[in-house]
N, CA, C and O atoms as CSV, one atom per row, in Angstrom:
chain,resi,resn,atom,element,x,y,z
A,1,MET,N,N,-11.377,11.222,-11.700
A,1,MET,CA,C,-11.608,9.807,-10.886
A,1,MET,C,C,-10.712,8.633,-11.051
A,1,MET,O,O,-10.623,7.835,-10.118
A,2,TRP,N,N,-9.988,8.435,-12.234
A,2,TRP,CA,C,-8.760,7.538,-12.257
A,2,TRP,C,C,-7.896,7.939,-11.402
A,2,TRP,O,O,-7.324,7.042,-10.782
A,3,GLY,N,N,-7.604,9.044,-11.158
A,3,GLY,CA,C,-6.411,9.465,-10.429
A,3,GLY,C,C,-6.667,9.065,-9.069
A,3,GLY,O,O,-5.791,8.532,-8.387
A,4,PHE,N,N,-8.031,9.338,-8.571
A,4,PHE,CA,C,-8.218,8.669,-7.263
A,4,PHE,C,C,-8.225,7.457,-7.059
A,4,PHE,O,O,-7.901,7.070,-5.936
A,5,ILE,N,N,-8.575,6.546,-8.025
A,5,ILE,CA,C,-8.423,5.076,-7.877
A,5,ILE,C,C,-7.155,4.666,-7.824
A,5,ILE,O,O,-6.750,3.748,-7.112
A,6,LEU,N,N,-6.427,5.400,-8.650
A,6,LEU,CA,C,-5.000,5.022,-8.803
A,6,LEU,C,C,-4.140,5.422,-7.553
A,6,LEU,O,O,-3.101,4.814,-7.300
A,7,ALA,N,N,-4.584,6.433,-6.795
A,7,ALA,CA,C,-3.764,6.691,-5.738
A,7,ALA,C,C,-4.326,5.737,-4.561
A,7,ALA,O,O,-3.593,5.448,-3.615
A,8,ILE,N,N,-5.396,5.350,-4.633
A,8,ILE,CA,C,-5.776,4.210,-3.617
A,8,ILE,C,C,-4.951,2.888,-3.747
A,8,ILE,O,O,-4.489,2.215,-2.826
A,9,ILE,N,N,-4.860,2.650,-5.180
A,9,ILE,CA,C,-4.206,1.521,-5.348
A,9,ILE,C,C,-2.832,1.419,-5.178
A,9,ILE,O,O,-2.350,0.381,-4.723
A,10,VAL,N,N,-2.037,2.514,-5.535
A,10,VAL,CA,C,-0.566,2.865,-5.137
A,10,VAL,C,C,-0.395,2.915,-3.618
A,10,VAL,O,O,0.532,2.388,-3.004
A,11,GLY,N,N,-1.368,3.587,-3.107
A,11,GLY,CA,C,-1.280,3.660,-1.671
A,11,GLY,C,C,-1.438,2.396,-0.853
A,11,GLY,O,O,-0.880,2.263,0.236
A,12,GLY,N,N,-2.130,1.567,-1.343
A,12,GLY,CA,C,-2.465,0.262,-0.670
A,12,GLY,C,C,-1.340,-0.666,-0.969
A,12,GLY,O,O,-1.018,-1.467,-0.091
A,13,VAL,N,N,-0.654,-0.652,-2.194
A,13,VAL,CA,C,0.641,-1.189,-2.407
A,13,VAL,C,C,1.601,-0.705,-1.560
A,13,VAL,O,O,2.297,-1.533,-0.973
A,14,ALA,N,N,1.807,0.594,-1.353
A,14,ALA,CA,C,2.908,1.210,-0.548
A,14,ALA,C,C,2.537,0.807,0.876
A,14,ALA,O,O,3.340,0.193,1.579
A,15,GLY,N,N,1.498,1.102,1.241
A,15,GLY,CA,C,1.325,0.790,2.821
A,15,GLY,C,C,1.646,-0.888,3.153
A,15,GLY,O,O,2.163,-1.283,4.198
A,16,THR,N,N,1.243,-1.701,2.089
A,16,THR,CA,C,1.377,-3.204,2.479
A,16,THR,C,C,2.980,-3.405,2.539
A,16,THR,O,O,3.468,-4.166,3.375
A,17,ILE,N,N,3.755,-2.712,1.645
A,17,ILE,CA,C,5.391,-2.973,1.469
A,17,ILE,C,C,5.916,-2.118,2.762
A,17,ILE,O,O,6.940,-2.555,3.288
A,18,ALA,N,N,5.434,-1.165,3.224
A,18,ALA,CA,C,6.051,-0.369,4.395
A,18,ALA,C,C,5.608,-1.408,5.583
A,18,ALA,O,O,6.439,-1.781,6.412
A,19,ALA,N,N,4.237,-1.855,5.614
A,19,ALA,CA,C,4.140,-2.770,6.921
A,19,ALA,C,C,5.056,-3.991,6.860
A,19,ALA,O,O,5.581,-4.346,7.915
A,20,ARG,N,N,5.279,-4.605,5.852
A,20,ARG,CA,C,6.272,-5.724,5.682
A,20,ARG,C,C,7.456,-5.104,6.129
A,20,ARG,O,O,7.942,-5.639,7.125
A,21,LEU,N,N,8.102,-4.062,5.648
A,21,LEU,CA,C,9.473,-3.556,6.081
A,21,LEU,C,C,9.429,-3.235,7.669
A,21,LEU,O,O,10.360,-3.579,8.397
A,22,MET,N,N,8.403,-2.623,8.109
A,22,MET,CA,C,8.549,-2.290,9.413
A,22,MET,C,C,7.999,-3.326,10.541
A,22,MET,O,O,7.846,-3.087,11.739
A,23,LYS,N,N,7.725,-4.624,9.794
A,23,LYS,CA,C,7.069,-5.565,10.414
A,23,LYS,C,C,6.043,-5.378,11.452
A,23,LYS,O,O,6.119,-5.786,12.611
A,24,ALA,N,N,4.993,-4.662,10.873
A,24,ALA,CA,C,3.692,-4.080,11.428
A,24,ALA,C,C,2.770,-5.273,11.300
A,24,ALA,O,O,2.866,-6.056,10.355
A,25,ASP,N,N,1.961,-5.388,12.174
A,25,ASP,CA,C,0.735,-6.253,12.095
A,25,ASP,C,C,-0.621,-5.499,11.990
A,25,ASP,O,O,-1.489,-5.490,12.863
A,26,ASN,N,N,-0.668,-4.861,10.771
A,26,ASN,CA,C,-1.945,-4.057,10.508
A,26,ASN,C,C,-2.919,-4.432,9.815
A,26,ASN,O,O,-2.532,-5.241,8.972
A,27,SER,N,N,-4.057,-4.227,9.758
A,27,SER,CA,C,-5.122,-4.749,8.798
A,27,SER,C,C,-4.724,-4.245,7.325
A,27,SER,O,O,-3.734,-3.535,7.148
A,28,ILE,N,N,-5.472,-4.617,6.399
A,28,ILE,CA,C,-5.132,-4.105,4.871
A,28,ILE,C,C,-5.661,-2.889,4.787
A,28,ILE,O,O,-5.041,-2.088,4.087
A,29,ILE,N,N,-6.966,-2.408,5.484
A,29,ILE,CA,C,-7.662,-1.119,5.337
A,29,ILE,C,C,-6.721,-0.248,6.137
A,29,ILE,O,O,-6.605,0.829,5.552
A,30,LEU,N,N,-5.980,-0.293,7.282
A,30,LEU,CA,C,-5.078,0.454,7.948
A,30,LEU,C,C,-3.767,0.609,6.923
A,30,LEU,O,O,-3.206,1.698,6.803
A,31,ASN,N,N,-3.413,-0.354,6.333
A,31,ASN,CA,C,-2.244,-0.291,5.192
A,31,ASN,C,C,-2.643,0.852,4.194
A,31,ASN,O,O,-1.985,1.871,3.983
A,32,ILE,N,N,-3.789,0.515,3.641
A,32,ILE,CA,C,-4.070,1.349,2.470
A,32,ILE,C,C,-4.164,3.051,2.966
A,32,ILE,O,O,-3.753,4.030,2.343
A,33,ILE,N,N,-4.802,3.004,4.202
A,33,ILE,CA,C,-5.004,4.385,4.617
A,33,ILE,C,C,-3.526,5.021,5.011
A,33,ILE,O,O,-3.276,6.210,4.810
A,34,LEU,N,N,-2.617,4.142,5.569
A,34,LEU,CA,C,-1.395,4.836,5.856
A,34,LEU,C,C,-0.598,5.085,4.599
A,34,LEU,O,O,0.064,6.104,4.406
A,35,GLY,N,N,-0.708,4.107,3.786
A,35,GLY,CA,C,-0.232,4.242,2.445
A,35,GLY,C,C,-0.633,5.732,1.604
A,35,GLY,O,O,0.276,6.442,1.174
A,36,VAL,N,N,-1.663,6.000,1.478
A,36,VAL,CA,C,-2.430,7.030,0.934
A,36,VAL,C,C,-1.967,8.311,1.721
A,36,VAL,O,O,-1.402,9.245,1.153
A,37,VAL,N,N,-2.195,8.296,2.833
A,37,VAL,CA,C,-1.965,9.552,3.806
A,37,VAL,C,C,-0.442,9.979,3.708
A,37,VAL,O,O,-0.087,11.156,3.664
A,38,GLY,N,N,0.503,8.786,3.675
A,38,GLY,CA,C,1.776,8.821,3.928
A,38,GLY,C,C,2.239,9.442,2.587
A,38,GLY,O,O,3.012,10.397,2.662
A,39,ALA,N,N,1.802,8.951,1.225
A,39,ALA,CA,C,2.211,9.409,0.200
A,39,ALA,C,C,1.701,10.808,-0.139
A,39,ALA,O,O,2.443,11.559,-0.773
A,40,PHE,N,N,0.474,11.216,0.242
A,40,PHE,CA,C,0.160,12.281,0.283
A,40,PHE,C,C,1.079,13.576,1.018
A,40,PHE,O,O,1.515,14.602,0.494
A,41,LEU,N,N,1.156,13.203,2.101
A,41,LEU,CA,C,1.983,14.048,3.121
A,41,LEU,C,C,3.627,14.150,2.565
A,41,LEU,O,O,4.242,15.215,2.629
A,42,LEU,N,N,4.085,13.201,2.151
A,42,LEU,CA,C,5.507,13.083,1.926
A,42,LEU,C,C,5.449,13.964,0.484
A,42,LEU,O,O,6.229,14.913,0.410
A,43,ASN,N,N,4.673,13.727,-0.519
A,43,ASN,CA,C,4.749,14.612,-1.777
A,43,ASN,C,C,4.196,15.744,-1.513
A,43,ASN,O,O,4.453,16.577,-2.382
A,44,SER,N,N,3.532,16.131,-0.663
A,44,SER,CA,C,3.277,17.694,-0.032
A,44,SER,C,C,4.420,18.486,0.466
A,44,SER,O,O,4.719,19.626,0.111
A,45,ILE,N,N,5.024,17.742,1.334
A,45,ILE,CA,C,6.249,18.308,1.988
A,45,ILE,C,C,7.533,18.403,0.884
A,45,ILE,O,O,8.262,19.394,0.874
A,46,ILE,N,N,7.696,17.460,0.113
A,46,ILE,CA,C,8.813,17.505,-1.135
A,46,ILE,C,C,8.291,18.623,-1.956
A,46,ILE,O,O,9.114,19.495,-2.237
A,47,GLY,N,N,7.001,18.775,-2.423
A,47,GLY,CA,C,6.574,19.949,-3.179
A,47,GLY,C,C,6.903,21.193,-2.567
A,47,GLY,O,O,7.507,22.000,-3.273
A,48,LEU,N,N,6.590,21.550,-1.240
A,48,LEU,CA,C,6.708,22.681,-0.768
A,48,LEU,C,C,8.214,23.077,-0.426
A,48,LEU,O,O,8.533,24.260,-0.310
A,49,VAL,N,N,9.183,21.968,-0.259
A,49,VAL,CA,C,10.244,22.252,0.078
A,49,VAL,C,C,11.209,22.573,-1.043
A,49,VAL,O,O,11.933,23.565,-1.126
A,50,PHE,N,N,11.087,21.478,-1.965
A,50,PHE,CA,C,12.088,21.824,-3.250
A,50,PHE,C,C,11.253,22.167,-4.559
A,50,PHE,O,O,11.879,22.374,-5.598
A,51,ASN,N,N,9.922,22.234,-4.553
A,51,ASN,CA,C,9.353,23.035,-5.835
A,51,ASN,C,C,9.166,21.795,-6.629
A,51,ASN,O,O,9.174,21.965,-7.848
A,52,LEU,N,N,8.979,20.426,-6.140
A,52,LEU,CA,C,8.830,19.433,-7.090
A,52,LEU,C,C,7.361,18.954,-7.103
A,52,LEU,O,O,6.974,18.503,-6.025
A,53,TRP,N,N,6.554,18.963,-8.022
A,53,TRP,CA,C,5.205,18.543,-7.793
A,53,TRP,C,C,5.005,17.478,-8.814
A,53,TRP,O,O,5.669,17.385,-9.847
A,54,GLY,N,N,4.040,16.680,-8.450
A,54,GLY,CA,C,3.666,15.582,-9.376
A,54,GLY,C,C,4.680,14.415,-9.394
A,54,GLY,O,O,5.388,14.201,-8.410
A,55,GLY,N,N,4.742,13.756,-10.375
A,55,GLY,CA,C,5.647,12.527,-10.663
A,55,GLY,C,C,5.057,11.288,-11.146
A,55,GLY,O,O,3.836,11.239,-11.298
A,56,ASN,N,N,5.598,10.545,-11.336
A,56,ASN,CA,C,5.079,9.161,-12.094
A,56,ASN,C,C,4.607,8.257,-10.829
A,56,ASN,O,O,4.595,8.625,-9.654
A,57,ILE,N,N,4.209,6.942,-11.357
A,57,ILE,CA,C,3.828,6.027,-10.243
A,57,ILE,C,C,4.716,5.590,-9.358
A,57,ILE,O,O,4.498,5.539,-8.147
A,58,LEU,N,N,5.910,5.204,-9.991
A,58,LEU,CA,C,7.051,4.842,-9.070
A,58,LEU,C,C,7.340,5.916,-8.000
A,58,LEU,O,O,7.314,5.645,-6.800
A,59,TRP,N,N,7.604,7.091,-8.460
A,59,TRP,CA,C,7.701,8.028,-7.434
A,59,TRP,C,C,6.769,8.249,-6.237
A,59,TRP,O,O,7.074,8.544,-5.082
A,60,ASN,N,N,5.540,8.033,-6.791
A,60,ASN,CA,C,4.385,8.156,-5.699
A,60,ASN,C,C,4.471,6.694,-4.729
A,60,ASN,O,O,4.285,6.621,-3.514
A,61,LEU,N,N,4.756,5.764,-5.520
A,61,LEU,CA,C,5.081,4.486,-4.598
A,61,LEU,C,C,6.043,4.662,-3.528
A,61,LEU,O,O,5.768,4.390,-2.359
A,62,LEU,N,N,7.359,5.191,-3.972
A,62,LEU,CA,C,8.348,5.413,-3.111
A,62,LEU,C,C,8.036,6.446,-2.005
A,62,LEU,O,O,8.365,6.263,-0.833
A,63,ALA,N,N,7.501,7.343,-2.367
A,63,ALA,CA,C,6.852,8.335,-1.383
A,63,ALA,C,C,5.921,7.636,-0.344
A,63,ALA,O,O,5.896,7.952,0.845
A,64,GLY,N,N,5.138,6.629,-0.923
A,64,GLY,CA,C,4.019,6.249,-0.077
A,64,GLY,C,C,4.663,5.265,1.045
A,64,GLY,O,O,4.298,5.158,2.216
A,65,ILE,N,N,5.817,4.509,0.321
A,65,ILE,CA,C,6.324,3.607,1.167
A,65,ILE,C,C,7.176,4.427,2.291
A,65,ILE,O,O,7.217,3.987,3.440
A,66,ILE,N,N,7.721,5.395,2.005
A,66,ILE,CA,C,8.661,6.321,2.967
A,66,ILE,C,C,7.693,7.022,3.856
A,66,ILE,O,O,8.057,7.211,5.016
A,67,GLY,N,N,6.629,7.395,3.524
A,67,GLY,CA,C,5.529,8.241,4.203
A,67,GLY,C,C,4.923,7.200,5.197
A,67,GLY,O,O,5.077,7.426,6.397
A,68,ALA,N,N,4.197,5.996,4.778
A,68,ALA,CA,C,3.725,5.174,5.503
A,68,ALA,C,C,4.584,4.287,6.612
A,68,ALA,O,O,4.082,3.729,7.588
A,69,SER,N,N,5.985,4.280,6.248
A,69,SER,CA,C,6.616,3.723,7.143
A,69,SER,C,C,6.892,4.852,8.401
A,69,SER,O,O,7.055,4.561,9.586
A,70,GLY,N,N,6.899,6.218,7.805
A,70,GLY,CA,C,7.008,7.169,9.038
A,70,GLY,C,C,5.808,7.055,9.845
A,70,GLY,O,O,5.921,7.081,11.071
A,71,LEU,N,N,4.504,6.914,9.217
A,71,LEU,CA,C,3.371,6.851,10.101
A,71,LEU,C,C,3.033,5.690,10.933
A,71,LEU,O,O,2.237,5.692,11.872
A,72,ILE,N,N,3.700,4.722,10.505
A,72,ILE,CA,C,3.693,3.476,11.072
A,72,ILE,C,C,4.645,3.681,12.399
A,72,ILE,O,O,4.320,3.170,13.470
A,73,TRP,N,N,5.642,4.333,12.279
A,73,TRP,CA,C,6.640,4.646,13.387
A,73,TRP,C,C,5.752,5.378,14.459
A,73,TRP,O,O,5.650,4.948,15.608
A,74,ILE,N,N,5.182,6.392,14.059
A,74,ILE,CA,C,4.503,7.296,14.811
A,74,ILE,C,C,3.693,6.542,15.529
A,74,ILE,O,O,3.796,6.469,16.753
A,75,TYR,N,N,2.697,5.828,14.759
A,75,TYR,CA,C,1.577,4.746,15.317
A,75,TYR,C,C,2.104,4.108,16.448
A,75,TYR,O,O,1.468,3.972,17.493
A,76,ARG,N,N,3.189,3.732,16.276
A,76,ARG,CA,C,3.942,2.781,17.261
A,76,ARG,C,C,4.380,3.379,18.612
A,76,ARG,O,O,4.416,2.862,19.729
A,77,GLU,N,N,4.727,4.721,18.154
A,77,GLU,CA,C,5.334,5.417,19.443
A,77,GLU,C,C,3.942,6.068,20.104
A,77,GLU,O,O,3.952,6.485,21.262
A,78,TYR,N,N,2.925,6.109,19.393
A,78,TYR,CA,C,1.741,6.557,20.051
A,78,TYR,C,C,1.137,5.302,20.889
A,78,TYR,O,O,0.619,5.505,21.987
A,79,GLN,N,N,1.205,4.268,20.447
A,79,GLN,CA,C,0.753,3.161,21.238
A,79,GLN,C,C,1.571,2.848,22.639
A,79,GLN,O,O,1.074,2.566,23.730
A,80,LYS,N,N,2.811,2.963,22.337
A,80,LYS,CA,C,3.636,2.730,23.603
A,80,LYS,C,C,3.141,3.820,24.702
A,80,LYS,O,O,3.018,3.456,25.872
A,81,ARG,N,N,2.897,4.971,24.375
A,81,ARG,CA,C,2.535,6.097,25.300
A,81,ARG,C,C,1.212,5.788,25.788
A,81,ARG,O,O,0.935,6.290,26.877
A,82,LYS,N,N,0.349,5.088,25.241
A,82,LYS,CA,C,-0.878,4.930,25.930
A,82,LYS,C,C,-1.130,4.404,27.080
A,82,LYS,O,O,-2.286,4.366,27.502
């Protein structure tokens, strides 16, 4: 249970940082979702490719920022084509 709550908190922080870095005007809910999903996807990819599983909060925060930035970019590209 605590891991899930911590993932939401870290994902929210990561999503907010990524939104500011990418100069995105998203809602806080979308920032949390992008941060959590971005961290999950990037950690999964790194785990599968390099066999590095787990990590500390800072690693998850960094993965969330990078993953959320990628998702923001993909979201922007999707909006352009709409």
